[in-house]
C-alpha positions as CSV (number, residue, x, y, z in Angstrom):
1,M,117.7,97.5,64.9
2,S,122.3,98.0,63.9
3,L,125.2,97.9,66.4
4,S,125.7,101.4,65.5
5,D,121.8,101.8,66.4
6,F,122.6,99.5,69.9
7,A,125.8,101.7,71.0
8,P,124.9,104.8,71.1
9,A,121.8,104.2,73.4
10,L,123.0,102.2,75.3
11,L,125.1,104.7,77.1
12,N,123.8,108.3,76.3
13,V,120.2,108.1,78.6
14,E,118.9,110.4,76.2
15,N,118.9,108.7,73.5
16,P,115.5,106.3,73.2
17,V,115.0,103.0,73.7
18,P,115.9,100.9,69.9
19,D,112.1,100.5,68.5
20,D,113.1,97.1,67.7
21,L,114.7,95.3,70.7
22,I,112.3,93.0,72.1
23,D,112.4,91.0,74.9
24,P,112.2,87.0,74.9
25,K,108.2,86.8,75.3
26,G,108.1,89.7,72.2
27,R,107.7,92.8,74.4
28,P,109.3,95.9,74.3
29,V,112.5,95.4,76.0
30,G,111.8,99.6,78.2
31,R,112.7,99.5,81.8
32,R,114.7,96.3,81.5
33,F,116.8,98.1,79.0
34,D,117.7,101.2,81.4
35,V,118.4,98.4,83.8
36,Y,121.3,97.3,81.2
37,R,122.7,100.4,80.1
38,N,122.9,101.3,84.2
39,N,125.0,97.9,84.4
40,V,127.1,98.2,81.3
41,V,128.3,102.3,82.6
42,H,128.7,100.9,86.4
43,S,130.8,98.3,85.0
44,L,133.2,100.7,82.9
45,S,133.7,102.9,85.7
46,E,134.5,100.1,88.4
47,A,136.7,99.1,85.3
48,L,137.9,102.4,85.4
49,G,138.8,102.7,89.1
50,V,140.6,99.5,88.9
51,A,142.7,101.3,85.6
52,Y,143.2,104.1,87.1
53,P,143.8,103.6,91.4
54,V,146.1,106.3,91.7
55,I,143.7,108.7,90.8
56,Q,140.6,107.1,92.3
57,K,142.5,107.5,95.9
58,L,143.6,111.0,94.7
59,V,140.0,112.9,94.2
60,G,137.7,109.8,96.4
61,E,135.5,107.5,95.5
62,E,132.5,109.1,95.4
63,F,133.5,112.1,93.1
64,F,135.7,109.7,90.9
65,K,132.7,107.4,90.3
66,A,131.1,110.9,89.0
67,M,134.0,111.8,87.2
68,A,133.7,107.9,85.6
69,N,129.7,108.1,84.9
70,V,130.6,110.4,82.3
71,F,133.8,109.9,80.9
72,V,132.9,106.2,79.8
73,R,129.8,107.9,78.5
74,Q,131.9,110.1,76.2
75,F,135.5,107.3,75.6
76,P,132.8,103.7,75.1
77,P,135.9,100.9,75.3
78,S,137.1,100.6,71.3
79,S,138.3,97.4,72.3
80,P,136.5,94.4,73.6
81,M,140.1,93.6,75.1
82,M,139.6,95.4,78.7
83,F,143.0,96.1,78.7
84,Q,142.4,98.5,76.1
85,F,140.2,100.3,77.7
86,A,140.3,103.9,78.7
87,P,143.7,105.5,76.6
88,E,142.2,109.2,76.5
89,F,141.4,109.0,80.5
90,P,144.8,111.8,81.0
91,I,143.5,113.8,78.1
92,F,140.3,114.0,79.9
93,L,141.3,115.3,82.8
94,E,143.8,117.6,81.2
95,S,139.5,119.2,79.9
96,F,137.8,118.0,82.8
97,P,136.8,121.2,84.5
98,P,135.6,120.0,87.9
99,V,140.0,118.8,88.1
100,A,140.7,121.8,86.6
101,H,143.0,123.0,89.9
102,L,144.8,120.0,89.8
103,P,146.9,120.1,86.6
104,Y,149.0,116.6,88.1
105,L,146.2,114.4,87.2
106,P,146.7,113.8,83.8
107,D,150.7,112.9,84.7
108,V,149.2,111.0,87.6
109,A,147.1,109.0,84.8
110,R,149.6,108.9,82.8
111,S,152.1,106.9,85.3
112,K,149.3,104.7,86.1
113,T,151.2,104.4,88.9
114,V,149.5,101.7,91.5
115,A,148.1,102.7,94.9
116,K,149.2,100.7,97.7
């Protein structure tokens, strides 16, 4: 298995667990991979909330978590440095139908204003 097989499987629940992933005892990882997949998406969603706290406050925590889940699967990190994570978020907000009634959100995201 290559890294190019691993990453898409990690971020897309529609993709099967790569066949050649095994646990320390040599067994297929199966559900363990699903747990890891969930932890990665959850961590990235949390990082998005830290990077865009005003957006999270404006739309509410529950909605933000659902929206972040969609975002991180479409725009996985392109750098291991988390301070560079999610520069595409304002563009995502421009085209995310559930927030179309909030046309100011992309501009707020661009400003990265800190919530108080």
